[in-house]
KEPA-250143 format. One line per 5 residues: number of its first residue (from 1); their letters; for each residue x, y, z of C-alpha. Coordinates in Angstrom, 2 decimals. Layout:
BEGIN
NUM = A = X Y Z | ... .
END
This chain:
BEGIN
1 = MKKTI = -8.56 39.99 223.87 | -8.90 43.27 222.40 | -6.47 44.24 219.55 | -5.59 47.60 218.91 | -4.96 49.37 215.89 .
6 = KATRR = -1.75 49.89 214.64 | -1.44 53.50 214.85 | 1.87 55.73 214.07 | 2.33 57.88 217.24 | 2.22 55.48 219.92 .
11 = NIIGA = 2.75 58.62 222.64 | 2.94 62.56 222.80 | 5.58 62.73 224.85 | 8.32 62.13 222.40 | 9.38 65.10 220.87 .
16 = RVRQA = 9.17 66.71 224.60 | 11.56 64.18 225.61 | 13.74 65.24 222.98 | 13.65 68.71 223.68 | 13.98 68.46 227.28 .
21 = RLNRN = 16.98 66.61 226.68 | 18.41 68.72 224.62 | 17.84 71.52 225.95 | 19.55 71.07 229.51 | 22.75 72.40 230.29 .
26 = PAVSQ = 25.02 69.89 228.97 | 22.48 68.20 226.97 | 21.73 64.68 227.88 | 22.34 61.95 225.38 | 20.39 59.28 224.98 .
31 = DDLAG = 22.93 57.07 227.27 | 23.01 59.61 229.48 | 18.83 59.07 230.18 | 18.52 55.82 230.06 | 21.89 55.63 232.91 .
36 = RLAAQ = 19.78 57.80 234.49 | 16.41 56.06 235.02 | 18.67 52.80 235.33 | 19.66 54.89 239.05 | 15.63 54.69 239.63 .
41 = GILVD = 15.18 51.16 238.67 | 13.29 51.87 235.47 | 15.06 49.90 233.14 | 14.77 51.80 229.65 | 18.01 51.72 226.86 .
46 = RTAIS = 19.08 54.03 224.64 | 17.65 52.35 222.20 | 14.38 52.38 223.72 | 14.51 56.62 224.40 | 15.43 56.92 220.64 .
51 = RIENQ = 11.99 54.75 219.84 | 9.97 57.05 222.34 | 11.78 59.94 220.93 | 10.36 59.21 217.78 | 7.05 57.90 218.74 .
56 = SRYAM = 7.44 54.06 217.66 | 6.99 52.95 221.51 | 4.74 53.38 223.73 | 5.56 55.11 227.22 | 4.06 53.24 229.74 .
61 = DYEVA = 3.15 56.02 232.81 | 6.16 55.18 236.03 | 8.26 56.30 232.98 | 7.07 59.08 232.06 | 7.54 60.03 235.62 .
66 = AIARA = 11.09 58.49 235.50 | 11.74 60.69 232.54 | 10.11 63.80 233.62 | 12.80 63.19 237.09 | 15.77 62.38 235.52 .
71 = LKISI = 15.02 65.74 232.81 | 14.02 67.57 236.53 | 11.04 68.78 233.76 | 6.47 68.63 235.52 | 4.87 66.00 234.24 .
76 = SWLFG = 2.54 67.76 232.53 | 5.27 69.98 230.80 | 6.08 66.60 228.60 | 2.18 66.55 227.81 | 2.08 70.44 226.81 .
81 = ESD = -0.25 71.13 229.44 | 2.50 73.96 230.53 | 5.01 75.80 229.37 .
END
């Protein structure tokens, strides 16, 4: 089994998730985002969202897509590819 190096940053979308969440009007709390994800069938609790935002948790591709839908932003924006 391949071992991964312990990286300090485990995703590159964390800061953008927080930014998008707080820029909504009204702002979306981590609990609210968890609820929006649950409505899509993605079970990610508030703690996991916090860890994604702090870049201490990996974000699966289907989670990234669901987060983008929940916050009404593009996936490319989450990855910093567009403004």
